[in-house]
C-alpha positions, 0 to 999 in steps of 0.5 A: 916604581912608586905608588901613583894612583892608577886611576889618576894615570889613566886620566893623565893619558886619556886626556891627550888622546881625547884632545887629538880628536877633532870635533865633527864639523857640521859643514862636513856632516851636512855638505860632504858625503863620505864613502865610508866603505872606501874610507875605512879600507884606505885607513886600514891600508894606511895603518899597515904602512905606519908599521911595515915589516920591511926586511923581516920574514913574514908568513901570512894567513888570509881569511880563506887560509884561516878557514881551511885549517881543520877546526876553522874559526874554532882553531886555537891560535897556537895551532894556527901558528904551527902551520908556519915555518920554524914553530915548535909545539910544547906542552900547555899549548905553548909554541916556540919560534925559531928556538926561542922560549916565549918572548912573542908579542901580539899586536891587534890592529898595530897595538901591542898587547902586554904580556899576561899571566896565562899558562894554559889558556889563550886570550887571543883566538883565531876567530878574532882575526880577519887576517894574521901574519907571523913576522920573524927575523931581523925586526924593524925598529918599531918592534921592541921588547918581545922580539922572538916574533910578532903575531900581527892580527888584523881584527874582523870588522862589521864592514867586511863581516856584515850580519850575524852567525851562530855556531855549534861545534863539538864531539869527542871528549865531551867537546861543546863549543857554541859561538856567536858573531855579529857585525855591521855598520850604522852610518860612520860607525862599524861594530863587530863582536864575537864570543864562544864558550868551550867545554871538554875533558882534554883541557891540558895534555895528558901525562900518560899515554892512555887514550883519555886523561884523568881529571882534565875538564876545562871551561873556557869563555872568549870574547872580543868587541870592536867599534870604530867611528870615522869622524872625517875622511882622515880620522878614525877612532876605535875601541877593542875590548877582549875577555878570557876566563878559563878553569882547568883541572890539572890531569893526574898521573896514576901509580905515583909513590908518595915521599912524605907522610902527612898526619895519619896518611901514609898512602895516597892514590895519585889518580885522585889528586885534585889540583885546579887552576883558574886564569882570566884576562881582560884587555882594552885598546882605545886608538885614534888614527889620523892622516895629515897630509904626508903624515899618518899617525896612530895613537892608542891607550891600552890596558890589560888585567890578568890573574892566575890562581892555582889551588892544590890538593893539600894532602896529596901535594905534600905527600908527593912534592913536600909542598902544597901551595895555594898561589895567586898572581895578578898583573895589571898593565896600562900604557900609551903607544904612538906610531907615525909615518912621514913620507918626506919624498919619493925616496925617504919615508920616516917612521917614529914612535913611542911606547910607555907602559906601567905594570903592577904585579901582586903575588899571594901564596899560602904554603904548607911544608914539612920540617926536616933535619940537617940531613933532610929527613922529615921530623914530623907529620904536622905541616907548617904553614908559610904565608907570602904577599908581595906587590911590585911596580915597574915600567917599560919605555921605548922610542924609535926612529927609522928611515925607509930609503929607496936608494935605487928603484929595486933597493930599499934600505930601512935603518933605525934606532931604538932606545929601550929601558926597563925599570922593574925587578931590574933597571937597564937600558939599551940603544939598539940599531936596526938595518935591513936591505931589500933588493928586488933582484928581478920581478920574481925574485926578492932578497933581504938581509938584516941585522938587529940589536935586541933588548928583551926584558925578563917577564914581570913575574919572578920569585924574590930571593927574600922568600927563600929564607922562609922555607929553610930546613923544610921539605921545600928547601932542605939543608944543602939546597942551592940558595943563590938568587941573582936577579933575572936580567934583560937579554941583549943579543945580536941577530942576523937574518938573510933570505930569498923568495922566488916566484917560480910559476904564477901562484907558486912562491918558494923561499929560504931564510937563515938566521943567527942569534948570539945572546947575553943573559938569554932568558928561559923559563921553566916550571919549578915546584908544584904550582903550574906557574912559569919562572924566568932565569938566564943563561949567561950565554946563548946561541940560536941558529937555523934555516927555514924553507917555505913553499906556497901554491894558491891558484884556482881551486887549489891551495898548498903549502909546505914548510921545513925548518932546522934549528939549534938553540943552545945555552951555557951558565945559569946566571940568575934564579939559581935556587931552582937548580941542583948543585950538579946542574949548575956545575955542568951547565957552567962548564958546558953548552947544553941544548935548551929544553925547547930546542927542536932540530927539525920542524915541518908542516904541510897542508892542502885544500881543494874547493869543489863547485867554487862558482856555486852557492853550495861549494864543498871544501876538503882540506888536510894538514900535517905537523911534523916535530923531531922532538923536544929535549929531555935530560939524562942522568948526567947531561941536562937536556941531553937527548931528544924525545922521539919524532912524530907526525900528526895528520888532520883532515876537514870537510866543509859544505856550504848550503843554501840559506847561509848554513855551513856544515863541517867535519874535522878529524884530528890525529887521523892515525891516533898517533901516540906522541910524547911532547915532554917526558917530565925531565929536562931543565925546568920541565915539571911533568910528562905530557902527551899529545891529543889522540884521535878526535872527531868534531863536527859543527854547523854554522848559520848566517843571518 
C-alpha cells in the first residue's frame, strides 16, 4: 500500500481535527457559568445517540452488574462476556459469539479500536468500563468490518468516579494483583486513570487434567487514562490512552515422546520445555464531540501498536515438532473515524460516518528445521537455519449513511448502506445494505426484525506463500505436503435476525432471538505449527444458525439473570491457506459440511445477587453465577471436528462487604465444585494442544477509597 511516512500521515490527519476545535471564547469564560456536570452527562447521552444499536440484540452490563460478577473489577473481560447469551468459551481466553471464530470489534466511547496481535492477554479490562454492552444480530450500518458482535464500552470518568482507590487481590496459584484508580474534575477538565499488575501461575490453560500446570507463570500490566475538557456547552475534546504488557510461560504436557533426534540428543523430558511468549499493546484515541443545532458529531483520531514474540525451546521443539521457530510480529494501525447524527424532523434522523485506517505489519522469524529425504525421513541430526523477514502495508476504508424513520408512533425503520473496501493481502470491496424494523407492539412488548449484508476482511497477519519454498524437504514441509496457498479473502454474508422482548412484571424482562447467517469465504483461524500465533483461512461456504433465550430480573435487593442459546456453525471446502491442512482433510472438507472447531450446540449462563443492609453504609452483597457449555468440537480418525467434547458446568461464588471509612472486602470462590473440564483435547481443525479449565480457586481482596 505504499511507504508513506507514518509521522507525515499523523500530521495530515491531526490537522483537520485541530481545526474543528473552536477556540475558547473569553466572553463565555467570563460571563456564562457552565454546569459542567449537567453538560458532561448531556454530551454522553448525545454521543450514544450518534451510534444507537437500533434493531440489534443488546445485552447490557450496568456498573452494579459488573461489580456483582465474582472477581468484580478484577474480572477478565472474556469472563464478563461469558455471562451474556450465546458466548462460547475457548482456550487462550478466547470467546466466540454466535458461532463466529472471532471478528469482534471493541469500541471505547464510540470509537472502534483496531484489532491487535494479542493471543493470551487482553488489552481491554472490565475495570476500564463504567458500563458495557454486547451488541449482536443484524447490526446497523455504522458497524462494519468486524461484525460478529460489538463490545461497546463506556469508560469510567472522573465526574462519576471521584476520588482514589487502591486495592490488593490474590490467593490461589500465587495470585497477586494490586490495583489503583483515581478520578476527579478540575473546572472543565475531567480525568480518570486506572492500572493493575497481575502475577499468577495459571496464565494459560493447563494442557493436562492435573490440578496445577507446569511452567505456567504470567506477569501482566494493564493501564488506562482518560482526560476530557469541555470547551463550551456544545463541545468536548477527550483523550484515551491504554497499555498492556504480558509475559507468559507456555505450559508443558509431560510424557510426550520425541519424534526426531537433534545433535547428540535422543531423549527429552517434555515437562522441562521452556517456551515463552510476550505480548504488548498500546493505543490512543483523541476525539472531538460537537453539538451543532440539530447535528451531533464525533470525530476521532486513533492509533494502536501491538507486538508479539514467541521464544522456543530450541532443542525440545525440534525434537517434538520438527521445527523450532523464534517468531516476532508487530502491527501498527492508525486512522480517523467520524460519525454524525442529524435530526431532520420528528420522523427522520439521518446518520452518517467514515472510517479510514492504515496498517503496517512486520514479521520476523528464525527457524531451525531438519533435512529429510524423499520419504520424509530425517537425514541428519544437524539443524538447518532459515530466516524470514516481511513488512506489509494495507488499509481499511468504509463509509455509511442511514435513516432512522419513525413511520408510525410504534414502528421505526432503520435503513442504511455501507461501502467498504480493503487493500491488504486482498483487494476487495462491497456495498452492504442494512435494514431493521422495530415495532413497539404494546408498552411491554418489543419486536425487531433485521437484515444485514456483511463484509469482513481477514485479519492482517497472514503467512505469505513464498515462505513455503524455504522449508521444502525439511521436517517443516516434507515431500508430499500440500503446498497450495490461495490468498485469504474477505468473508461476505447475509445475516437475518428476529426477536421479541417482553416485560412480564415490573423488573422482569424475558426475550427470544433467532438468527441465520449464510457466508461465502467464511473466515476461521487456527494454530498451525509451533508458535502460538493464529493463522486465518477461508471455508468456501459457511452456515451459522441459532436461537437465544434471556431472562433478567432486577428489583429491590435482588438481581437475577438466566440465558440459554442453541447454535450450529458449519463450513464446507477449504478455500485458502491450504498448506496448513493434510490432503485427507482437504478432500473430506471439500465434499462434506463439517462443524467448525469452535461450534458449540448449547451455551448457558445464570446468576443471582442479593444485597443485605442496602440502606446502610455497610451493605453486604452475596452473588453467584453459573456457566454451562456443551463442549467444543474434536476430530475423529476420519471426520474433522466430528465429535463434541463432554459438557460441563462451573459455579462461582462471591461475598462483598462494605465497611465504614471507604473500605470494601471481598471473597471469591471460583469453580466451587472443582470441576475437571476439557476445553480442547488437541484435535480439531486448527487446534494445537489440549487445554483444561481453571480448577477450584480461592481469591480475596481489599479496596480502600480515599
